[in-house]
N, C-alpha and C positions, 0 to 999 in steps of 0.2 A: 753327383749324377742327378739329373732332373728327368723324371719319367712322366710321360703323358700317354694316353691311349684313347681309342674309340671316339674320335671326333666325327667320323662318318661324313667327311666333306663330300659334297655333291649329291647327298641323298634327296635334295629337292629337284634335281635335274631329270624330271620325267613329266610326261604330258599331264597327268592328273595329280595335282598337288594342292593341298590346303594352304591358305594364306599364311597361317602361323608358322609353317615349315620354311617358307620363303623368308619370313621375318627372322626366324632363327638363324638362317644362313647369313643374313645381313648382320646379325648380332655377333656371330662368330668372326666375321671379317673385321669387326670393330674391336672385339674383346681379346681375341688371341694375339694380335699385335701388341696390345698393351701388356699382356701377360709376358710375352717373350722379351719385350723391351725392359720390363721390370727386372727380370732375371739377368738379362745381358749386362745391366749396370753393376751387378754384384758377382760376375763370373770370375774365372772361366768355367764352362759347364760342358759335360757330355750329356747332350739332350738325347734321350732314348724315346723315340716315338714307337711305342710298343704295340703296334698292330692297329688295323682298322682306321688308319688315318684318312684314306679315301674310300668311299663306299661305292665300289664298282658295281655291286649288286643292284643298287637303286638308280644308277644312271641309265636313262633310256633316251637316246638322242634320235632326232628325226634324220632320215636319210641314211640310216646304218646299213640298209640293204643287205647284201650278201657278205659283208665284212664279218669276220670272226677272228678269234684267236688274238695274236699279238697286235696286228694292225688296229683292230677295234679297241683293244685295251689302251693303246697309245692315244687314240682319238679321244677316248673317255678321260684319260689322264689330263690332256690339255684342256678339255672342257671344264674339268673340276678346278684346275688352277686359274683358268680365265674367270671363273665365277667368284674367286676369292683373291682379288689382286692385293688386298691388304695383308692377307696371310702370306702370300708369296713374297712380298716386299719385306715383311718382318723376318721370314726365314733367311733371306739374303743378308739382311742387316745382322742377324744373329751369327751367321757364318763369318761375316766380315769383322765382327768383334773378336774373332779368335776362338769361337766355340765350335764344337763338333756336333753333327746331327747323325744319328743312326736310326734307320728305318728297319724295324722288325716286321716281318711278314705276318699278317693276320688272316682271318678267313674272308673278310669283306674286301681285302686288298691282296688276295693271293696273286693277282696280276703282277705284283712286284717281283715274282719269279721270272717274268719275261725280261731278258736283257734290254729290249727296246724301251720298256717302261722305265727301267732304272736309268738308262742313258738319257731319256727325255727329262727326268727329274734333275739329273746332274746338269743337263744343258740349261735348264731354267734357273737353278739355284746357284750354280757355280760359275755363271757368266761365260759359258761356252767351253769349259774344260771337258776333255774327252772322257768317256767312260773308263772305269778302271780296266787295266790290261788283264789278260787271263792269268798273269802271275800274281796279281794282287790277291792277298788271302781272302778278301771279301768275296770277289767273284769266283775264285777258284774253289772255295769250300763252302760258301754260304754262311759261314760263321767265323768269328775271330775272337781273340782275347781283347778285353777292354783296353789293355795297354797298347794295342796295335793301331788304335784309331788316330787319325791325323787331324790336328786343329784346323778349322776353317774348311773342312771337307765333309762331303756327304758319304755315308757308308750304308750298306744294305746287308741284312741278315735274313737268310731263308728260314731258319728255325729258332736258334737260341744264341744268346751271349753267355759266355762262361769265363769266370775268373777263378782259377784254382784256389780252394779254401776261402773263397770270398763270396761270390754271388752267382746265381743262375737266373737268367732273364729270358722269358719267352711269352708270346701272346696268351697261350693257354687253350686255344681251340682244339688242339690235338686231343684233349680229354673230354670233348663234347661230341657225342656220336652224330648229332644232326649237322655239325659244322665242319667235320674233318673228312679227309680222304685217306686212302692208303698211299704209301710211297710219297710222303708229303714234300720231299725235296724236288720231285719232278712228277707231280700228279697229272700226267698228260695222256691224251689219246689223239693220235695223229697230229701231234704238235700243239694241240689246244688243251687248256686246263679242263679237267672234268668237273662237273658241277656236284655240289652236295645237295641233300634234300632240302636244307635250309635255303640255299640259293634258289632252287626251283620254286619253293613256296613263296619266296620274296618276289621273284619275277613273274610268276604265273598267277599269284593271288594278291599279295600285299600291295604291290605297285599299282594294282587296279582298284584298291580300296584305301585311298589316302586317309579316310576318316578313322581307320583302325589304329589303335595305339601301337607305337613302335615295339614296345616290349610285351605286347599281348601274348605271344606264345609262351612266355614264362609265367604269366599270371592268370590268363583266362581259363576257366573251366568250360565244359560243354554247355552248361547252363548260361554262362556269360555270353558265349557266342549265340545261343538261341535267343536270348533277350535282345542282343544287339541287332539280329536280323529282324525279329518280330517288330521292333520299334520302327522299322523303315517301311513296313508293309509287305504284302504278298509278292508283288513283282520283284522286290529286292531279295526276298527269301529265295525265289526261284533263280535269280541271277547268281546269288552266292552259292547255291547248291550246284549249279552248272559249272561255275569256276572251281569249286571244290573237287568235283569229279574229274575235271580236266587236269587239275594240279595233281590229284592222286594218280591219274594215268601217267603223267610225265614222271612222277617219282617211281612208279613201277617200271617205266622204261629205263630208268637209271639202273635198277636192279638187273634187268635183263641184259643190258650191255653198256649203255652210254656212260654210266658212272664208274666204270672199271678202268684202271690204268692199263695201257697196252704194254706189250713186251719192251718197246723202246723206252717208255717212261720208267718202267721198273728197273731196267738196266742202268739208266741214267741216275735214278735215285740211289741205287746201290753204289755206283761209282762215287757219287757226291758224298754218300754216307761215310765211305772209307776216307775220303779227303777231310771231311769234318772231324772224324775221330783223330786223325793225325794232327790237324791244325789246332784243335782244342785240347790236345793232350789227354784224351780219354780213350779207354779201351772200347773196341767194337762191342764187347759184351755189355758195356754200360749203355750205349746207345740202343742196342737191341732190346735191353731190358726196359728202357724208357718207352720204346715203341710198343712193347707188349703190355705196358701198364695202361695204355690208351684203349678205350672200347673200340670195337669194330665200327666202321661207319654205318649209319642207318641204312644206306643204300646197298650194303654188302649182302643182305639177306632179304628174302621176301617178308619174313617176320618183322624185320626192322622197319620196312616200309609200311606194312599194315599197321604196326603200332603207332608210328609217328603220324599217320593219317587218320587213325581211329577206324580204319576200314575193317579191322578185325571185329570191332564191336558191331558195326553196321552189318557185316556179312553174317555174323552169328545170329543177329536178330532176324534178318531176312530168311536165313536157313530154317530157323525154328518156326517162323510163321508159315512158311511153305510146307514144312513137315506137319504142322498142325492141320492145315487145309487138306493135305493128302491123306492124313490119318482119318480125318472126319469123313472124307469121301469113301475111303475103304471100309469104314465101319457103318456106313449109312447114316451118319449123324449130320446135323445141320452144319453147313460150311461156316456160318457165323460162330458157332461154338468152337469149331476147330481153329478159326482165326483168333478168337479171344484167348484160347489156351496157348496158342503159339506166341501171341503178343506177351502174355504173362510170363511164359518160360523165357522168351527173348529178353524181357526186362530183367529177370532174375540173373540170367547168364551174363548180360552186359554189366550189371552191377557187380557181379563176382569178378569179371575181368578188370574193371576199373579199380576195385578195391585191392586186387593183387598187384596192379601196375604201380610201379614206383613213380612218384611225381617228379617231373623235371625240376632239378634243383642244381643249376650250373654252379652258382657261387659256393654252395656247400661241397659239391664234388671237387671243385678246384682247391678248396681249402684243405680237404683231406689228402688229395694227391700231392699237394705241395710238400707235405712232410716227407712222403716217400721219395720225391724228387731230390729234396735236400739231403736225405740220408744216402741215397744212391750215388749222388755226385759229390758227397762229402763237402758241402758248402753250408754255411749257417744262415744264408739269406736267399730266399727264392721270391722273385718278383714276376707278377703276371698282370694281365688285363682281362679283356673278353667279357667278364661277368657284368660289367657296368656298375659294380658295387665296390666302392673304395673301402679298404679295410686293412688292418694289420693284426695278425694273430701269431701267437707264440705257442708252439707245441713240440715237445720232445727235443728241445734245444734248437729247433729250426724256426726262424722268423719268416713269416709269409706276408708279403705286402701286395695288395692289389691296387693298381692306380685308378680303378673305377672308370668313369666316363667323364672326359674333360668338359662335356656340355654342362655339367653341374659344378664345374670348377675343381673337381678332384684331381690330385696329382701327388706324386711321391718325390721326396728329396732324400738322397743318400749322402751322408757325410762320411769322410774318410779320416782315419787316424793319421795325424800329421807325421808320425814316425814310421809306422809300418805300412801306411797307405791302404790298409785293409778297410773295407766298409765297417764303420763303427756304430752308426746310428741311422735309422730310417724314420722319416716323418711322413705321415699322411696329412696333406695340406688341402686347403680349399681356397680358390681364387674367387673373390666376390667383392663387388663395388670398388674395384681398383686396388685391393689390398689382399694380403695373405693371412689366413687363419690356420694355425697348427691344430689339427683335430686330434692327433695321436702321435706319440713318440715312443720308440722302443730301441734299446741298445742291442747291438749285434755282437754276440760273444764269439770268441775264437772257436773254430770248428773242432769237434771231437773226432779224432782219428779212429778209423775202424779197428777193431780188435784183431790181433793176429789170428791166423787160422782162416776159417771161412770168411770171405769178404762180403761186404754189403752187396756188391754186384752179383756174386755167386748166389747169395741167398735170394736176391730178387729174381734172378734168372730161374732158379729152382722153383720159386713160388709161382712163376708164370708158366711152368711146364716145360 
């Protein structure tokens, strides 16, 4: 198996874009074909594109008008492929060489849940083959066993790939509160995908600020943002503040209504979940426990929205300043004194909130949860993406591999035992200067069966209430 993730194709397709991002897109169209051709010569392969292949969040096309939902997603899909003709041709060659391509749904390309988007990809890559029929395990359940994939074909996975006693593969955004939704197999409202707070932040703020670093939310502190604004002058500071307030308002709107899956979406999710369990050979209790391991979406509560926007800090400061002014007026003291006391108390309260707040650490969170996923599903190998940090870690008998972000060449290769065909070894590799460097290599041991009596699933369900 060959795993790549987080290419974010099409992220330069928006009105405001820095030249280096356009240059990066051109480099991807040159380098990814070389990468695929290199591996095609030593195949055959099951290529797992483990989420965020196309960056629908960042694609902003002119003339979109009133289009929304699936028709808009299909238009953006074609725009992305048109922008990378070298990538499209290389994927076609890869299939024609007898390899398999499996697209796992990520958060930036949740539009892969739309049947029309899947059909459009199959049309472009398989030379006009029709989309899989409803009886195909891929379309019917949204997941399948790795042994079910067909050489020379494109497959799609809504949530995970599972090989009993072998490997579990998913993008991993389910465990990131800012990037996940409820009912992830059909997170729809009136037929359209609901947005996450991260998507709202991208479309309402980041897409209008191309000079901001792509991974800034994971690395910037409040002081970093303040220095970034101050360096551009007062007018820019005011612009950023206005965009910030607009973004915060849209996130609050998600909490009020727009970010919640409607009744039809929930029913479709439950129906698909039952089919997934049957097809993957898993108990419903296992999938339920996996869902309960994930944090609630940030858009699910007002507290989550206030935290992710830092509005809780801002509102606390404003409240204490106003309280200081009112107290000074009531006691007949100078307003300036009341204002200073309010500012001081507000600063102390804000400092306390920030000190208690857990720093966003997606890579570390995913590393920890991967062990629980491995134990719960009784597999020795768990593979994810999403964090943009390529790594391999071993803990409690579970090997966790993250394919990182292909933009820096990171990818994973899984070798199988020639006799048992079980995954036997995983390698973290880096593609650079037309060659491959092995960064890390770990053996995958046979899975340890759960002890008799209380099962891992039962323990996990109990732990989650």
